[in-house]
N, C-alpha and C positions, 0 to 999 in steps of 0.2 A: 263539648270536646269533638273533635274532628274524628275523621276515619282512623287515623293513625293510632297506633298502638300507645298510650298514655306513658310518660316517663314518669317513673317511680321513686321516691326519695323517703328513707327511713330516718327519722330523727332520733336519736337516743342508742344506748350500748348495752342496757340491761339486759336480764333475761327476756323480758316480753318483747324488747325490740329484737332481739336475736331469734326468736321464735317467729315474730311477723316477716322478718327478712328471709327466714327460711321457707315459709309458707307461699310468701311474693314470687321467690325465685323459682318455684315449681312452675308456673305458669308465664314468666316473664323473663326477655332475653338477658336483662341488667338490671340493675337499680343503684341509685347513688344512696351513701349510706353517710350520714353525718356522726362522727364520734369526736369528741370533745378533745380528747389528747391524743396527739401526733405519736407518742411513744407506744399508746394502745394500738393505733392504727398499723404502725411500723411491726409489730408483734403478730397482729392478726394476719397481715399479708405474708410474713415469714412461715408461720403454721398453718393458715387457712382454718383457725379456729379461734373464735371469741376466747381472747386469754382467761377471761374472768367468768364468763356467763356460758351455761350450755356447752362446756368445752369439749363434748363427744359428739356435736353436731360439726361436720367438716363442711366449707363453702370451697365452691370453685371462685378463687377470688378474681379471675380473669372477668366476670360478670359483674364486679362491683368495683364502683370509682367510691373509694372512700375519701374523706376530706373532713378537716379538723375545722372547715371553715364555713360557717353556718348559710352564709350569703352566697357563696359559691354553689352549695347544695340546693338553695331555694333558685338559684337561677337556672337550674338544670334539671327542673322538675315539673309537671303540670300536676301530680297528685302528691300531697305531703302527708306522711302517715305518722303523727306526733306518738311518741312512744316513750317520753322522757317523765321520770318521777314527778308527782304535782308540786314538790317544794321547790324545783328548779326549773319548770317550764318557763316562768317570767323572767328569771336570771338569762336563761339562754335565747329567748326571742327579745331581750332588750338589746342584744347586739345584732339585730337585723338592720340592714342600711337599704333593703329591696323591699317593695311592695310584695304583699302574700296576697291582695285582694282579688286576684283574678286565678288563684290557686283552687283545687279542690283540697279539703283538707280532711282527714280522718283521725280523730281524738281516738288514741290509744289509751289514755291517760285515765286511768280509774281512781281519780280523785278529783279535788277543786283546787282553785290557785289559793294558796294562802295570801291572808292578808286582805284579798280581795273578795274571799268569800264567793267565788262565782267559780260554775261548770266552766269547763273550757271552752265549750263552742260558744257559749255568751262572751265570754273574755276576748275571743277572736274576732267575734263579731262586734262587739262595742269597741276596742282597743283599735285592732286592725283593721276595723271596716270590711270584713270577709263578710258576702253575702249570705244570708240562711241557707239559702239553696245550694250553697258551696261547701256547707258545713256537715261532718257526720261524724257518726260514733260507733264504735263496734265494741261490742260488750258479748258476755255469755260464759258458760262453764268450760273455761278452755285455759289451763295450766300450761305454762311454757315449757315445764319438764316433760309433760306427756306429749307435748308436739315433737320436742327431742325426739322422744322414742317412736314417733309417727302413730300414734294411737288415736283413734278415732274420736273427733272433737266436734262441738256444734258453737258457732257464733251467730250473732245477730247484727246485720250492718243497719241503723237507723240514719235517715236522712228526710228532710220534709217534703221532697219531690222523691216519689217512688220510684219512678224511672232511673234517678240518679243513683237511687240506693243499689237496683238492681247490677247496672254495670260495674259501680264500686265492689258489690258483693264478688263479682266474677273474678277479682284480685285474690280472694281468700279461698278460690274452689279449688281443693285439690282430693288426691285419694282418701285423706284422711282428716278433712277439714269439710264440714258441710256449713253452708253460709246461706241463712235465710234473711228476709228483708222487714223492714219497720219503718214508719212514719214518725215513731214516737222517740225524737231525739231527747228531749229534755228528761222523760220517763226511763230511758234506757241508761242515761247519763247519770241521774241522781240514784238510779238504783246501783249503779256500777260502785258508786261512793258509799252509800247505806251499806251494802253488803260486807264491805270491810269493817265496820263498826260491829256489825254481829258476828263476824268471824273472830274479831277479838273478844267479845262475850263469851262466844262456845269455849274457846280456849283458856279464858280465864275462868268458865265455869269447871271446866276439866282440871284444871290445877288445883281447884278447890274442892276437889272428888266428888261433884255432883254426879248424876249416872247420866245413862242414856235417856232413860224417861224424861228428866228435867231436859236434856237437851232438845227433844223432840218438843216439847212445852215451848220451849226458847224460841225455836226456829220459826213455830207457828205463830208466837207474837211478833216476831220479827218483821213476817211478812205482811201481817197488819198493819205494824208501824209504816212499813214501806208503802202500803197501798193509800193508808190517808195522807201520808207526805206527798206522793205523786199526786193525788187527787187536789190536794190543797195548792200545790206548785203550777199544775197544769192538769186541768179537769176534762181530759179527753178518754174516750173509748180506749181500755186497753185490758189486755189479761195477763196478771201479774203472774199465773201458773206458767206460762212459757219459760223456755229455757234462758230466754235473755234476762228473766228475773229472777224466778224463783229457783232456777238451775245453778243460776251464777251464784245465789245466796248459798245453795246447800254444799255446792263443792269447797268454796272458801271457808265456808264454817266447819266442814269434814277433812278436808285433803291434808295428807302429811305434806302435800307441798306448798301448804298455806301459810306464808310467811306472817299475813295477819292473826292467824289462829294460834301461830308459834308464839308472836310476841304476846297475846294475851295470857298464853298458858304459862310465860315465864314469869309475869306478873302475879297470875294466881298462886304460882309456886313461891312467892316472896320477893322476887326481884323488883326493885325500883323501876320507873318508867327509863329513866336514863341509862341504867346498867342494862336493861334488856335492849336497849336502840344499839347499845355500845356492841355488846354480845352477837347482836343479829347480823350486823355489818351490811344491810340492806334495809331499803325505805319499807316501813309498815305503813302503806297508804292512810289505813283507818285511823292512825294517831291525829293526822293533820284532819281527815274528814269528819271526826268527832267534833272537833271546834268548828269547824266551816258549818256543819249542820245545825250545832246548836246555836249559832249566831243567825242563820236563815231562819229559823225556825223560831226565834224571838219576833220575827214580823207574822209568820203564818199561824204560830201558836197552836200546834198540833201535838197530839198526845204522843209521845214518845218515850215512855219509860226506860226501856232498854238503852237506847242512845243517851238519854240523859244520863243514867247509872253509868254507863261508860265516861261520860265527860266528867261526873264527880270525881271518880277514880283517877282518870290519866290527868285531868287539870287541876282540880280542886286537892287533890293527893289525899283523898278519902280511902278509909279501908275497904280493900275487895271482899273482907269476909262480912263485915257490916253492911256495905252497900248492896251486896248479891242477896243476903238475907234478907233485907227490905224490899228487894226487888220481887223475890218470889210470892210476896204477899199481892203483889199487884197482876201477875199472869194468870191467864185462864186456860 
C-alpha cells in the first residue's frame, strides 16, 4: 500500500457485516458497501439504519457508497472485508468480472466454502490467485450485538506478514474494540469454524438438560479437539488459550447472542434441523462447518468425538439424546 489512506469496502449486509461497517467508520472517512438487494439499499439510505440487522445502529449514509454491483465495489476499493455468510460466498464471488488479485482481503467469514470444503483464504488464493500475503482473517470473541452497544470487545487480525497484520488491524482500532495481531491465518480460520460446531453442541446439551458442570467439561474437551486439529492441519507454534481461539469458543458457546448455540438449543429441545433453520431465519454457520470439518478430517484423521457427534446428529439424523449420552462416556 502507498501512503494514502486505503479505500475500504465491506461485502455483505448481515449483523456481522453491519458491525464491521460501524467499526471501520469510526476511523475511516468513508467506505463502499456491497449489499445484494437494491431495495435494501434504498431503505437503508432513507432511514440511516440497516432495515434487518442491528437496526439500533444509526449510520451517516453520506460516508457510505452503497452498491448492489459487486464489480463496482471491487473497483473502488483497496481492501475488501468479506463478511458474507459462508453458504453464499461462492455464489456472490461467481459474479466477479474484475480481478481481485491485487486487493488486500480480510475474511470475516466464520465458516468454510460448502462443496469446496476449504477455508476462505485458501479458496481465494487457489480460485482467484490472491497472494497469501494479501489475505487476512479477523477472529475473536466479538458479537455484533455488543458492537452495536459499544461494549468493549477484542479481535485478532491474522496475516502471514506481520507488518500487514499491523496496518490492517488499525482498521478495527476503536475506543471499544482492541485488535491484536497474529501470523496464524490457518489456525484462526479453522478455529473460527470449529467454535460454531462446539456452540451447537453446548446449546444442544443445554436443551437436553445437561448442567453447567458438564458444559465446562464439554468446552474443555472442545479446546483439546481444536488443538489437535490445528496441529494436524498446520503445525506451527500457537497458544490456543488466547482470545482469538479460546475466547471466541467460550463466547460463542455461552452467549445469548450466539445463533449457533440457539440452533443447538432448539435441536436439543426436539426441533428437527430443518425446523430450527426455518425458525431462526439466520444462518447458523456451524451447521455447514460440521460437514466441512468432517470431510477435511477424513484426510487428517484427528480424534474429534464432539464434532463427530454433531455430524451424526445434524447429517445422519441420529437421536441427540442417544448420541450425547454416548459422547459423555468419551469425555474427561
